[in-house]
N, C-alpha and C positions, 0 to 999 in steps of 0.2 A: 503493500500499499504505499502510496507517493502522497505524504500531507503535507500541506503549505497553508499558513494563516496569512492573511493579507488584510488591508481596510476595504471595506466595501465600495462599489463603484455604483453609480446610478443604474448601470445594466443588471447589478444584482438585486434589485430592489423585489421584483416579481417572485425571484427563486427565494430568497429570504422569507417573504410572506408564506409561500409554499412550506417551506422547511420547518418554521414556527407552527404552521396549521396542522401538519402530519405529527411533528414531535409531540405536541400538547393535545392532539385529538380534536381541537376545535380551534375557532379562529381569533379568540381574544388577544394572545400574544401576537399575532401576524398584525391586527388591527393596532395595537398599542406601539408596534414599531414604525408602521405607516405614520401615526398620529406624531410620533417624537421627531420622526425625520422631516416634519413639516416645521420644527420650532427652531427658534435662533440657538437655542442652546445646544441643537444637535451637532455632534463632531463626529464625522465619518471616519475618523481616527481612530474613534473608540467604538466604532462599529465594525467588527470584524467578521470575516468569512474564513471558513476551512474549506479548502479545496482537496479533494482526495482524487487522485489520478485524473487531474484537471476539471472536475465536476465539482460546484459549491454544493457542500453537504452538509456544514453546520454554521451557526452565527451564535454571535455573542454582542452585547450592547451594554455600555456603560454610559450612565445619564446622570447627570449633576442632580442633586436633592439638597435639601436642608435638613440640618438639625437644629430645632427650636430649643434653646435652654434659657434659663434664668440670665446667663450672661451675653445673650444675643442669638445671632444666627451664623451658622457654621456651615460652609458647603463640604458636601462629600460626593462621593459617588455612589450610584444604586448599580448594581449589576442585576440587569433585568432587560430582555430574558436571555436566557442560553438555550440553545436547541441544536440536536443533531438529527438528521433523517432517521427513522426506527431501524431501518436494516443495517445501519452502520453505528449504533450505539453500542458502547461497552468497548469500544476499541481504541481509546485514548485521544479522539477528537475533541470531545469535551476539554478533557485537561489541558490539551494543546492551546484552546480557545481560551480558557483561563488565564494560563500562564502568559500566553501572548497580549491579551488584554491586561491584565496586570503590569507586564512591563510596560506597554504604551502608556498606561494612566502614571505610572512613575515617571517617565521621559517626559511627560506634560507638566510635570510637578503636580499632580494631586496627590494628597495625603491620607487618605481613606477611602474605603469601600464597605458599603451595606449590601448584605444578600438575603431576600427571602428564599430559603431553598433547602435541600436535603442536609441533615443535621449530619448523615455519615459521609456526605461526598466533599463539601466545602472546608472542612478543618484540615485536610491535606494540603490545603493552600495558605495556612495560618489563620485563616477565620475563626472566631469563637463567639461564642453567644454575644450580642450587642449589650446585655444586660450587665456585663462585666464593668462597661463604663458608664450604666446608668441610662443607655440609649434604648428606647423603647419603639416599636411600630406604631401607626395611628389608628391600627385595626387590630382584632383578636388574631395572634400569632404564637404558636409555641416558643417558648425561650429558646428551645435548642435549634429552632428554625430560622430565626431571626438573628443574623450573624454580622459581625463586622471584623474588619481588619485593616490595621495601621499600617500604611505604606510607608510613612516615617513614626518611629518609635516615639510613643509619649503624645500622638497626636491627639487621640480622643481623650486624653486624661480628665480633661475639664469641661467635654462636650455633652454634660448630661442632658437628656430631653427626648422629644418625639421627632422622630423623622417625619417631614413633609414632602409628600410627592406632588410633582404638578398635575394640574386637572386631567393631563391627557392619559393617567393612570388611573383615573376613575374607571368602574365598570369592569376590569380585568382582574 
């Protein structure tokens, strides 16, 4: 298997929607990516695809969100969504996307990332329950599934509060 990650291009948009729809078994995440792509905050350098043998087969998106705390507002990135077409899942494609995305975020100077995801998957990349830093989701979520990662050590030490997602995330 020849695997390569790269930033998305305009030509990838329909395929990215298809990948998300197939991976999640419904259209919400594909619609979310379409909505976020139309915003000023969308950064194609943080929307990566995985090509397997030349075919786009996976996608990951990192998008800026805010942690609202008593000390003010603090920017972080949300990892959402991440998808691989079902027939190629569990072959390291998602891990390659996460690693490449975190590296791209670091290069751009981002300091932390949050994710609502599988508690047994994301800790391998250094994610820990966000509650460790007093950070909470704005919706009901299991503590072990709402996770955060400091790209810069100590970044989340004083960021207690709730994450605020932009309106584009509503209904997903």
